[in-house]
C-alpha positions in Angstrom: 110.4 86.1 89.8 113.8 86.5 88.7 116.6 87.0 91.3 117.1 90.3 92.9 113.0 91.2 91.8 110.9 92.2 94.9 107.2 91.8 95.0 104.7 93.1 97.3 100.6 92.8 97.8 98.6 94.9 99.0 94.7 93.7 99.0 91.8 96.1 99.2 88.2 95.0 100.3 85.3 97.8 100.5 81.7 97.6 101.6 78.9 99.7 102.4 77.6 99.2 105.9 73.9 100.6 105.4 73.4 101.8 109.2 76.7 103.3 109.8 77.8 106.7 109.2 78.5 107.2 105.4 78.5 103.4 105.3 81.7 103.3 103.5 84.2 100.8 105.1 87.4 99.1 103.9 90.3 96.8 105.3 93.7 97.0 103.5 95.9 94.1 104.2 99.5 94.8 103.0 103.0 92.8 102.4 105.7 94.8 101.5 107.7 91.4 100.6 105.6 88.5 99.3 106.4 85.5 101.4 108.0 87.1 104.4 104.7 86.5 106.7 105.0 90.4 107.6 101.4 91.4 107.2 99.9 94.9 108.2 96.2 95.1 108.2 94.2 98.4 108.5 90.8 99.5 108.5 89.3 102.9 106.9 86.2 104.8 106.5 86.5 107.6 104.1 88.2 107.8 100.5 90.7 109.6 101.5 91.8 107.6 104.2 92.2 104.6 101.8 93.9 106.4 99.1 96.6 107.8 101.6 97.2 104.2 102.8 97.6 103.2 99.5 100.1 106.2 98.3 102.0 105.8 101.5 102.5 102.2 100.9 103.7 102.1 97.3 106.1 105.2 98.2 107.4 103.0 101.1 107.6 99.9 98.8 109.6 102.1 96.3 111.8 103.7 98.5 112.9 100.4 100.3 114.7 99.4 96.9 
């Protein structure tokens, strides 16, 4: 990374649980400033929840500049 460059990371893990509702499960772990150690982790069970979280995270990352 060059000086003044910001890097964030978002990891999306998805799986299917056959015995639960629609079965979709997701764990999203994010760090807005790589190396800060300030991570957030959320769970989601619908595609809409997953996409909403990712969209919000990216918007907040861009706005923080």
